[in-house]
N, C-alpha and C positions, 0 to 999 in steps of 0.2 A: 164659287159659291156665292149666292146672293146674300147681301147683308140685310138683316132684319133688325128692327128696333130692339134694344136690349130688354125692354119691358115685355116683349112677347112671351118670354119664359114665365112671366107672372100674370099673364092676361086673365086667367080664370080667377085668381085671387083679387086682382084689381077690380074686375067686373063685380064680384061678390061684395067687396067693400063698398063700392059705389051704390050697388043695389040696396045694401043694408043701411046706408046713410040717409034714411028717409027724412030725418029732421033738417037736413040741409037742402035748400032749394037751389042755391048757387054755390059753386066751388071756385075759390080764388087760388092765387099762387101758392099759398101755404098748404092748402088742402091737396092740391095736385102734387105738390112736392112730397107730402106724407103718403098719399095713396100710391103714387108711382115709384116711390123711394128714389127720387132723383134730385139733382142739384136745382138751385133756384133758377139758374139760366135755362135748364131743360124744362122746368115747370112752365116758364113763360113760353117757350117754343111749343110745348104741348097744348097750352091754352090757345095759342094762335092756330095750331093744327086742327084742333077740334072746334074752332069757330067761336071763341070767346068774344064777348062784347064788353065794351067799356061802360061800366055802370058806376056812377058816383066817383068818377076818376080812378076806378079800380077795374082791372081786367077780371071778368067773371064769366063762368060757364054754367049754363043750366044743367043741373044734375041729370034730369030725364034725357036731355039731348046727348050728354056724354054717355049715359048708359046705352042708349040706342046705337050710338056709333061704335061703342066697344062690342056690343053684340053683333053688329054688322061685320066688324073686323074678324070676330071669332068665326063667323060663318063664311067669310070670304076666301078667295083663292090664294091671296098672299099669305094668310095665316096657315092655310092648308099646306102650301109649299114649305113654309117654315117647319111645320110638324113633320113633313116627309123628310126634309133635310136633317132634322134632329134625329129622326128614327134611323136614317142612313148612317149618320155619324155614330150613333149608339151601336149599330150592327158592325161597323168597321172597327170600332174599339173592341168589341167582343171578339171578333176574328183575330185582331192583333194580339189581344191578351192570350187567346188560346194558342196562337203560334209561338208567342214568347214562352209560354209555359211548356210547350212541347220541346223547345230548344234548351230548356233549363238543365244544367248538369246536376245530376243527383249522385253524390258520392256517399257511400255508406259510412256510417259512424265507425270509430275504431273497433267497437265491439262486434259490428256486423261484417267488417272487412275480412276478406279471405287472406290468410297469411301463408298459404302453401300453394305452390304452382300446381300440384296434383288436384287441388280442390277448385280450380277454375271451372267455370261453366263450359259445357260442350260447344258453345258458340265461339269459344276462343281456342284456336289450335295453333301450336307453334312447333316447329322442328327446324333442324339445321337448314338455313337458307329460305325458310318459308314461314310466314306469319299470317294467319287468317282470323278475321273477326266477322261473324255474321251478326248484323244489327238491323234494327227496325227503322231508326232515324238517327239524326246527328247526336241527339242527347243520349240515346242508348249506346252509340259508338263511344262517345266520350266517357260514359260511365264504365263501360267494359275495359277501355284502355286504362282508366284509372285503377280499376281492380287488378289488371295485369301488372301494372307498374308497382303497385303496393306489394303484390305477391313476389314479383321479381326482386324488389328491394329487400324484402324479408329473407329471401333465399338467394342472395346474390351469387354465391358460389355455384349452386345448382343451375341457376339461370345461365351463367357464363359457360359452365361445362356443357350445357345443352345447346349452346349457340356456336361453340368452337367447331371448326371443320372436321376434326377427327375424334369427336367425343362419342363415347358409348352411351351417354345419358340423354341424347337427343330424342325428342318426342316425335 
C-alpha cells in the first residue's frame, strides 16, 4: 500500500480553514502547525513543500498560494488513489467484521437452554454409534453442540443409557 501524508485524511477541513482565514495574507510556522495539526518540525517541512519564502527572516507562505495547492492536491491523482485505498480498507474491514460475526458462538442463556434430550432440534440426531448435526456454518454447529452438551449434562443417565451398546433407550 502506498503511503500518503497523514494530513490527507483532514484535507477537506484544512482547505476550508485556509479558505476562511481571509484576514491572513501569509502563514508561518505556527499557523501551519495549527491548521495541519502537526509538530513544529513537520510544519517547517510543509512550509518548504508548499514553497514558502523567507520574509523578514521568517519562513512564510502566501495563503492564496497554499489554497491553490491544496485544491490541486484535492483534484489530483495521488489524493484520488488515497481515497480509493481508504475505501478499499473500509470494505475489507466491513467484510472481516461480517465474517467474524458469522463465526461468533451464540450460546443460549440458562432460561433459553434446552434441558432435555427429547427437546433437541431435529437438526441433532443421535443413536448408538451415530451422532449427526445438520448445520449452516461453524457458528451454528458450535451452538448446536453446546445445546446438545447442556442437555446431555442435564440428563446424564439417559444420555449414557442411549449411548451404551445394548441399551433400549437409544435414539
